[in-house]
C-alpha positions in Angstrom: -0.1 0.1 0.6 3.1 2.4 1.1 4.5 1.8 -2.3 1.1 2.6 -4.3 0.5 5.4 -2.5 4.0 6.2 -3.7 3.6 5.7 -7.0 0.6 7.5 -7.0 1.9 10.5 -5.2 4.5 10.3 -8.8 2.5 10.0 -10.8 0.0 12.9 -9.4 2.8 15.3 -9.3 4.0 14.0 -13.1 0.5 14.8 -14.1 0.5 18.3 -12.0 4.1 19.5 -13.4 2.9 18.2 -17.6 -0.1 20.4 -17.0 1.2 23.3 -15.3 4.2 23.4 -18.1 1.8 23.6 -21.0 -0.6 26.0 -19.3 2.4 28.4 -19.2 4.2 27.4 -22.8 0.1 28.5 -23.7 -0.2 31.9 -21.6 3.2 32.6 -23.0 2.4 31.7 -26.7 -0.6 34.0 -26.7 0.4 36.7 -24.7 3.9 37.3 -23.6 6.0 35.2 -26.4 9.3 34.9 -24.8 11.0 31.8 -25.5 9.4 28.6 -23.9 12.1 27.7 -21.7 12.6 31.0 -20.1 9.1 31.8 -19.4 8.5 28.0 -17.9 11.5 28.4 -15.6 10.9 32.0 -14.6 7.2 30.6 -14.0 8.5 27.7 -11.9 10.5 29.7 -9.5 7.7 32.2 -9.1 5.8 29.5 -8.1 8.1 27.8 -5.7 8.9 31.7 -4.4 5.4 32.2 -3.2 5.2 28.6 -2.1 7.9 29.5 0.2 7.0 32.7 1.1 3.8 30.8 1.9 4.9 28.1 4.5 7.2 30.6 6.2 3.1 33.0 7.1 1.7 29.7 7.8 -0.6 30.0 5.1 -0.2 26.8 3.4 1.7 23.4 4.3 1.7 22.5 0.1 5.7 23.5 0.0 6.1 20.5 2.8 3.9 18.1 0.3 5.9 18.9 -2.5 9.1 19.2 -1.0 8.6 15.5 0.3 7.6 14.1 -3.1 10.8 16.1 -5.3 12.7 14.8 -2.8 11.8 10.7 -3.6 11.7 11.9 -7.0 15.6 11.4 -7.6 16.3 14.0 -10.8 19.4 13.1 -11.2 18.7 9.3 -12.3 15.8 11.2 -13.8 17.6 13.2 -16.2 21.1 11.6 -16.5 19.4 8.0 -16.9 16.0 8.8 -17.9 15.5 12.0 -20.4 19.0 13.2 -21.3 19.1 10.5 -24.1 16.3 11.8 -25.4 17.1 15.1 -25.7 20.4 14.6 -26.8 19.7 12.0 -29.3 16.3 14.6 -30.5 18.6 17.7 -30.6 21.4 16.3 -32.9 18.5 14.8 -35.2 18.3 17.7 -36.7 22.0 19.0 -36.8 23.0 19.7 -40.6 26.7 17.9 -41.2 27.3 20.0 -43.7 26.8 23.1 -41.8 28.7 21.5 -38.9 32.2 20.6 -41.4 32.4 24.0 -42.0 33.1 25.0 -38.8 34.5 21.2 -37.1 38.0 22.8 -36.3 36.3 26.0 -34.3 33.5 23.4 -32.7 36.4 21.0 -32.0 38.6 22.6 -30.3 36.2 24.7 -27.5 34.3 21.8 -26.9 37.6 19.3 -25.7 40.5 21.7 -25.1 38.0 25.0 -24.2 36.2 22.3 -22.0 39.3 21.7 -20.3 40.9 25.1 -19.8 37.4 26.3 -18.2 37.2 23.2 -15.4 40.5 24.2 -14.8 40.5 28.0 -15.2 36.7 28.3 -13.1 38.2 25.5 -10.1 41.5 27.7 -9.9 39.0 30.9 -9.1 36.5 29.4 -6.9 38.9 27.5 -4.9 40.8 31.4 -4.2 37.3 33.2 -4.0 35.7 30.9 -1.2 39.2 30.6 0.0 38.9 34.3 0.6 35.7 35.0 2.3 36.8 32.2 4.8 35.4 28.5 3.1 37.4 25.8 3.0 36.1 23.9 0.0 38.9 20.6 -1.3 40.2 21.5 -4.8 39.0 18.6 -6.0 35.1 19.6 -5.4 36.0 23.2 -7.4 37.1 20.9 -10.4 33.9 19.0 -10.3 32.1 22.0 -10.3 34.3 23.9 -13.5 33.5 20.3 -15.1 30.0 20.4 -14.4 29.2 24.3 -15.2 31.8 24.5 -18.3 30.0 22.7 -20.7 27.2 24.9 -22.6 24.1 22.7 -22.2 22.8 22.2 -25.4 19.2 21.2 -24.1 18.8 25.0 -23.0 21.1 26.0 -26.1 18.7 24.2 -29.0 15.2 25.2 -26.6 16.5 28.8 -27.1 17.6 28.8 -31.2 14.5 27.1 -31.8 12.1 29.4 -29.9 14.0 32.3 -32.0 14.2 31.4 -35.6 18.1 31.2 -35.8 18.9 31.0 -38.9 20.7 27.8 -39.2 24.2 29.6 -40.5 23.9 31.5 -37.5 22.8 28.8 -35.1 24.7 26.1 -36.2 28.2 26.8 -34.3 26.8 26.9 -31.2 24.9 24.5 -31.5 27.4 22.0 -32.8 29.7 22.9 -29.5 27.1 22.5 -27.4 26.1 18.9 -28.2 30.0 18.0 -28.0 31.2 20.1 -25.4 28.3 18.6 -23.3 29.4 15.3 -23.7 33.0 16.3 -23.1 31.9 17.9 -20.2 30.2 14.7 -18.7 33.3 13.0 -19.2 35.6 15.1 -17.4 32.6 15.3 -14.6 33.1 11.6 -14.3 36.5 11.1 -14.6 36.8 13.1 -11.9 34.2 11.5 -9.9 36.0 8.2 -10.1 38.9 9.9 -9.0 37.7 11.8 -6.0 35.0 8.8 -4.8 36.1 5.9 -6.5 39.3 4.8 -5.1 41.3 5.4 -8.7 44.9 6.7 -8.2 45.5 10.1 -9.3 47.8 9.3 -12.2 48.8 10.8 -15.6 48.1 7.5 -16.9 44.6 6.5 -14.8 43.7 9.8 -15.6 44.0 9.7 -19.3 42.5 6.1 -19.6 39.2 6.7 -17.8 39.3 10.1 -20.3 39.8 8.0 -23.2 37.3 5.0 -22.8 34.5 7.4 -21.8 35.4 10.0 -24.9 36.5 7.5 -27.4 34.1 4.4 -26.5 31.6 6.9 -26.4 32.3 8.1 -30.0 32.8 4.0 -31.9 29.6 3.3 -29.9 27.4 6.2 -31.2 28.7 5.1 -34.7 27.9 1.8 -34.3 24.4 2.4 -33.3 24.3 4.3 -36.0 25.1 1.3 -38.1 22.8 -0.7 -36.4 20.3 1.7 -37.3 21.1 2.1 -40.3 20.8 -1.4 -41.6 17.1 -2.6 -39.3 15.7 0.8 -41.6 17.6 0.6 -44.6 15.0 -2.8 -46.1 11.6 -1.5 -44.8 9.5 1.6 -45.7 7.0 1.8 -42.6 7.6 5.0 -40.8 5.8 3.2 -37.5 8.1 0.8 -37.4 11.4 3.4 -38.3 10.3 5.4 -35.3 9.8 2.3 -32.8 13.5 1.2 -34.0 15.0 4.8 -33.2 13.4 4.6 -29.6 14.7 1.8 -29.1 18.4 2.5 -30.1 18.3 5.4 -28.1 17.0 3.4 -25.2 18.5 0.5 -25.2 21.6 1.8 -26.5 21.6 4.0 -23.8 21.5 2.0 -21.0 24.0 0.0 -22.9 26.4 2.1 -22.8 26.1 2.7 -19.0 27.0 -0.9 -19.1 29.9 -0.6 -21.0 31.4 2.7 -18.4 31.4 4.5 -21.8 29.5 8.3 -22.9 26.3 7.5 -23.0 25.6 11.2 -24.3 28.1 11.4 -26.8 26.9 8.5 -27.9 23.6 9.7 -28.7 25.0 12.8 -30.3 27.1 10.4 -32.8 23.9 7.8 -33.4 21.8 11.3 -33.7 23.7 12.9 -36.4 24.2 9.6 -38.2 20.9 9.1 -38.2 19.7 12.7 -38.7 22.3 13.1 -41.9 23.2 9.8 -43.3 20.1 8.2 -42.6 17.4 11.2 -43.5 19.5 11.6 -47.3 19.7 7.7 -48.0 16.9 5.5 -47.0 14.2 8.1 -45.0 11.6 8.2 -47.3 9.7 11.6 -47.2 6.4 10.3 -45.1 9.0 9.0 -42.7 10.9 11.8 -42.6 7.9 14.0 -41.9 7.4 11.8 -39.0 10.1 11.0 -37.4 11.3 14.9 -37.3 7.3 15.4 -35.8 7.5 12.9 -33.6 11.4 13.7 -31.8 10.1 17.5 -32.3 7.0 16.7 -29.8 9.2 14.5 -27.3 11.4 17.3 -27.4 9.0 19.7 -26.3 7.3 17.9 -23.8 10.9 16.6 -22.1 12.4 20.5 -21.9 9.0 21.5 -20.3 9.1 18.7 -17.7 12.9 19.2 -17.1 12.9 22.9 -16.8 9.4 23.4 -14.2 11.3 20.2 -12.4 14.5 22.8 -12.4 12.5 25.6 -10.7 10.5 23.5 -8.1 13.9 21.9 -7.4 14.4 25.3 -5.3 12.2 24.1 -2.8 14.4 21.6 -1.0 17.0 24.2 -1.1 18.3 25.1 1.9 20.4 28.3 1.2 22.4 30.6 3.4 22.8 34.2 2.9 26.7 33.7 2.7 26.1 31.2 -0.1 23.7 33.4 -2.2 26.1 36.3 -2.1 29.0 34.4 -2.8 26.6 32.4 -5.5 26.4 35.9 -7.4 29.9 36.4 -7.6 31.1 33.1 -9.5 28.5 34.2 -11.7 31.3 36.6 -13.2 33.7 34.0 -13.0 32.0 31.6 -15.3 31.3 34.2 -17.8 35.1 35.3 -17.6 36.3 31.4 -18.0 33.8 31.1 -21.0 35.2 34.4 -22.3 38.9 33.4 -22.1 37.4 29.8 -23.7 36.1 31.5 -26.4 37.6 34.6 -27.3 41.5 33.4 -27.5 41.0 30.8 -29.8 38.7 32.5 -32.2 41.0 35.7 -32.1 43.4 32.4 -34.0 40.9 31.6 -36.4 40.3 35.1 -37.6 43.5 35.7 -38.8 42.0 33.4 -41.8 38.6 33.0 -41.6 35.6 35.4 -41.6 32.9 35.1 -39.1 29.4 37.1 -38.5 29.0 40.3 -36.5 29.4 39.7 -32.8 30.0 35.6 -33.2 32.1 36.2 -30.3 29.7 37.8 -28.0 26.8 35.6 -29.0 29.1 32.4 -28.2 29.9 33.7 -25.2 26.6 35.5 -23.7 24.5 32.5 -25.8 26.6 30.3 -23.7 24.0 28.4 -21.5 23.8 26.1 -18.7 20.6 24.2 -17.5 19.6 20.9 -16.2 22.6 18.6 -17.1 24.7 20.8 -14.4 22.0 20.8 -11.8 21.8 16.9 -12.4 25.8 16.8 -12.2 25.9 18.3 -8.9 22.8 16.2 -7.5 24.8 13.5 -8.3 28.0 14.3 -5.6 27.7 12.2 -2.2 25.3 14.0 0.7 27.7 16.9 2.5 28.3 20.4 2.8 30.3 20.6 -0.2 27.6 19.2 -2.2 24.9 21.8 -1.4 27.9 25.0 -1.8 28.4 23.5 -5.3 24.7 22.9 -6.0 24.0 26.4 -4.7 26.8 27.8 -6.7 25.2 25.6 -9.6 21.4 27.4 -9.0 22.9 31.1 -9.3 25.0 30.4 -12.7 21.6 28.6 -13.8 19.1 31.0 -12.8 21.2 33.8 -14.1 21.8 32.1 -17.1 17.8 30.8 -18.4 16.3 34.3 -17.0 18.9 37.3 -17.9 21.3 35.8 -20.6 18.4 34.0 -22.5 16.4 37.1 -22.9 18.9 39.2 -24.2 20.0 37.0 -26.6 17.5 37.7 -29.1 18.3 42.0 -29.3 22.1 40.4 -29.7 20.7 38.4 -32.6 19.0 41.0 -33.7 22.0 43.6 -34.1 24.4 41.2 -35.5 22.0 40.1 -38.0 21.2 43.8 -38.9 25.1 44.3 -39.5 25.4 41.7 -41.6 22.8 42.6 -43.9 24.3 46.4 -43.9 27.8 44.7 -44.6 26.5 42.8 -47.3 24.2 45.9 -49.1 27.4 48.1 -48.7 30.1 45.1 -50.3 27.5 44.5 -53.0 26.9 48.2 -54.4 30.3 48.0 -54.0 
């Protein structure tokens, strides 16, 4: 009976979350016209704050009841073992490899070396910042924070750019980078996690072996999943069966990657790119392509809505002190500064031989949003004061990212497109 009650509570809260997300999305579409992820996140945070205030005033115990359900609902497991594979595959499915290859060197450098450098830079600056204010956080925890906060979250980035109707040639840079640096960031985080809590000796060979097994293994495995999909889908022309095959590839393929201890996120990105490009143009009928795109677009929208509502409601179970809140605000410019270093310096070198659209560097820096992935990784840490500090800093950066950086992206993109149009007109008149 207790288990049944728990299950009923879980599905009831899931129904409420989905209904709330749909209601916010509908109101936003009719009246507010904000990017959906921003509207849903803002509404969820506002609801959390209202419930917290009502609880403090003794007006309602709904906050406590909801908090108990959220504590039973393992956000980390729900995202990392459930939603992430579908969200990453859906995002990669619509990325054009032709556009991606035009920026392959920049994307490769930013997603790999840039993420590594950002992890070390954020860790070092946060370590000294906290130490200056008398907070001792071991450097390994600072590295874990750097690893989870450095990657731009593809879930947030893809959702934002889709809602802003950004031209593919302008968004592909940030979309491609976010898909791959997400995988690299998770690999770095898991490697550090194994070294910190898995009993592994911290040597160059052990770190390299763990990293390579996760990263290279994930890429090779993702390509194998793509080939498997090719052999399964090529002989048939039934959009229902083909959609079911992609579902099996994502769910079963991700579960097997976790069992093999290789990067499931990287595997999903590679498999999605393979099926969305090679598969789309060589063995799918027009009807199948349309059905597949519609199906995965709906999956993407629904899971994104649930994810950002949960992120906002997770505030109910955080116990944040004034000191933690203030220091989290100081961490935000550190993360943005690290992003600037890892984007501006490499692109200044590439600019010697390539021409970019106006404000490309600014768009890449300011458009590097953080989202649910960072929160989920922070929640994976063992309970203790270190976890509370990292979780609070992560939430501070994520909330700023979604509610401040997100809404201000539209004028920056418009300015870039207007200047690019003006430049082309001047060149045409010449």
